[in-house]
Every structure is written in structure tokens, then in C-alpha cells.
C-alpha positions in Angstrom: 0.0 0.0 0.0 1.3 3.4 -0.9 0.8 6.4 1.3 0.9 10.1 0.3 1.8 12.8 2.9 1.8 16.2 1.4 1.4 19.9 2.3 -0.2 22.3 -0.2 0.4 26.1 -0.5 -0.6 29.0 -2.7 2.2 30.4 -4.8 3.2 34.1 -4.8 5.2 36.1 -7.3 7.1 34.7 -10.3 10.5 34.0 -8.9 9.9 30.2 -9.0 9.4 30.2 -12.8 13.2 30.4 -13.5 13.8 27.3 -11.3 12.1 24.6 -13.3 10.7 23.6 -16.7 7.0 22.9 -17.1 5.3 19.7 -18.4 1.7 19.6 -19.5 -0.7 17.4 -17.6 -4.2 16.4 -18.5 -6.3 14.6 -15.9 -9.8 13.6 -15.2 -11.8 11.7 -12.5 -13.9 8.6 -12.8 -14.9 8.9 -9.1 -14.7 11.9 -6.8 -16.5 10.6 -3.7 -14.7 11.7 -0.6 -13.9 8.2 0.5 -12.0 7.5 -2.7 -11.0 9.2 -5.9 -10.1 7.5 -9.2 -8.0 9.6 -11.6 -6.8 9.2 -15.1 -3.7 11.3 -16.0 -1.5 11.8 -19.1 2.0 13.3 -18.9 3.7 13.5 -22.3 3.7 9.9 -23.7 2.8 8.2 -20.4 -0.6 7.6 -18.7 -1.6 6.6 -15.2 -4.6 5.3 -13.3 -4.5 6.5 -9.6 -6.8 5.5 -6.7 -6.6 7.6 -3.6 -8.3 7.1 -0.3 -9.9 9.4 2.2 -7.6 12.3 3.3 -6.9 12.1 7.1 -4.8 15.1 8.2 -2.4 15.5 5.3 -2.1 11.8 4.6 -4.0 9.2 2.5 -3.5 5.9 0.8 -2.5 6.0 -2.8 -2.1 3.4 -5.6 -0.9 4.3 -9.0 -0.5 2.2 -12.2 0.8 3.0 -15.6 -1.8 2.3 -18.4 -1.7 2.6 -22.2 -1.9 6.2 -23.3 -4.6 5.4 -25.9 -6.8 3.9 -23.1 -6.2 7.0 -20.9 -7.1 9.4 -23.7 -10.3 7.5 -24.5 -11.3 7.5 -20.8 -10.5 11.3 -20.5 -12.6 12.0 -23.6 -15.5 9.7 -22.9 -15.8 8.7 -19.2 -14.3 11.4 -17.0 -16.3 14.1 -15.1 -16.1 17.6 -16.6 -14.3 19.8 -16.7 -11.0 18.1 -17.0 -8.0 19.4 -15.1 -5.5 21.0 -17.4 -2.2 22.2 -15.8 1.5 22.7 -16.3 3.6 21.2 -13.6 7.0 22.5 -12.6 9.3 20.4 -10.5 11.7 22.4 -8.3 14.3 21.1 -5.9 15.1 23.5 -3.1 16.2 23.3 0.6 16.3 19.5 0.5 12.7 19.0 -0.8 11.1 18.5 -4.2 8.3 21.0 -4.8 5.6 20.5 -7.5 4.1 23.7 -8.7 0.9 23.4 -10.7 -0.2 26.3 -12.9 -3.8 25.6 -13.9 -5.4 26.3 -17.2 -9.0 26.0 -18.6 -11.7 26.3 -15.9 -9.1 26.7 -13.2 -7.0 29.4 -14.9 -5.2 31.7 -12.5 -4.7 29.1 -9.7 -1.1 28.3 -8.9 -0.5 25.7 -6.1 2.7 24.2 -4.7 2.9 20.8 -3.1 5.7 19.1 -1.1 5.6 15.4 -0.3 6.9 14.4 3.1 8.1 11.3 4.9 6.0 12.0 8.0 3.3 14.5 8.9 5.5 16.3 11.4 8.5 16.6 9.0 9.9 20.2 9.1 9.9 22.1 5.8 11.9 25.3 5.0 9.4 27.4 2.9 10.9 29.2 -0.2 10.1 32.9 -0.6 7.5 32.2 -3.3 5.3 30.1 -0.9 2.2 31.8 0.3 -0.7 30.7 2.5 -1.0 27.0 3.4 -4.2 25.4 2.0 -3.6 21.7 3.0 -6.7 21.7 5.0 -8.9 23.5 2.5 -10.8 20.9 0.4 -11.6 23.5 -2.3 -8.0 23.1 -3.5 -8.1 19.4 -4.0 -7.9 18.6 -7.7 -11.0 16.4 -7.5 -13.0 19.3 -6.0 -11.8 21.7 -8.7 -14.1 19.8 -11.1 -17.3 20.5 -9.2 -16.2 24.0 -8.2 -13.6 25.4 -10.7 -11.4 28.2 -9.5 -12.7 30.6 -12.2 -16.2 30.4 -10.6 -15.0 31.3 -7.0 -16.1 34.7 -5.6 
């Protein structure tokens, strides 16, 4: 069983842009019930099926499997809830951690989030200057919830 422990933050400014190169992601959800999410994702010429359990604190179980890209594209086009999540992900290594910054497009345009995966919930993290408010406990920022309530529709 895999386990994901991550903290999520808003991103401020543009200083982070010079630190990493972006890769386009396209993802959709087959299930978004809070007890489990089932996601399809394409990244370049690879595709993945991911099942995640209920978030408890900043942790949840996670299983991920590589699947054929043609199958993933068919599921994204025919089966996944709308809107799809479109984003560019930047991977940045700083202060001993790997940060993933997601710059959203489409229905979630304007939202930029940073995530850092941890070995334990109490692991210390030095926050870079471009990290803003922590939103780990705010379910509005979960990718699965950005389908039902896209960022461009927030007040």
C-alpha cells in the first residue's frame, strides 16, 4: 500500500518560474466521492490510473499504475467528469525538498499551487520565498474538487 503525505500552498510572485521547466498534464476523474477518488492522467507519452483514499490530516493511501496512453485518452474524452483538469507542472528542488508547482489552465485558470511530499506528517519544511498561505486543510484546493467548483467560478 502506498501512502501520500503532502502539504499544499498557494504560490506568490514569479521567482519560482526560473527554477524549473513545465510539463503539460491532462487529468480527469472517474470517481470523486470523498472516501475514494479514481483519476486518469496523461503526462507526455505516459498515462496513469490512480486511486486515492480518504484524506486524514495531510495523509491518504494512494495506488498508481501505468496504463496505455490510448486507453487513458479515451477515458479522458469519454468517461471522466467535466471539466478536465489542465495544468502545467514545474518540479523544483530547493532546501532539501522536491516541490511540484501546478499552474492551472482551462476552468481553473489563474490558480497556482505548490505541493511538497513528506516522509511524515511532522517533518519540518523550509518554505521558499515564493510560498504563500498553506491550504492543505482546505478541500476547495483538491484537484478532484476543482471539477465541481472550478477556480474561475469562485467569488
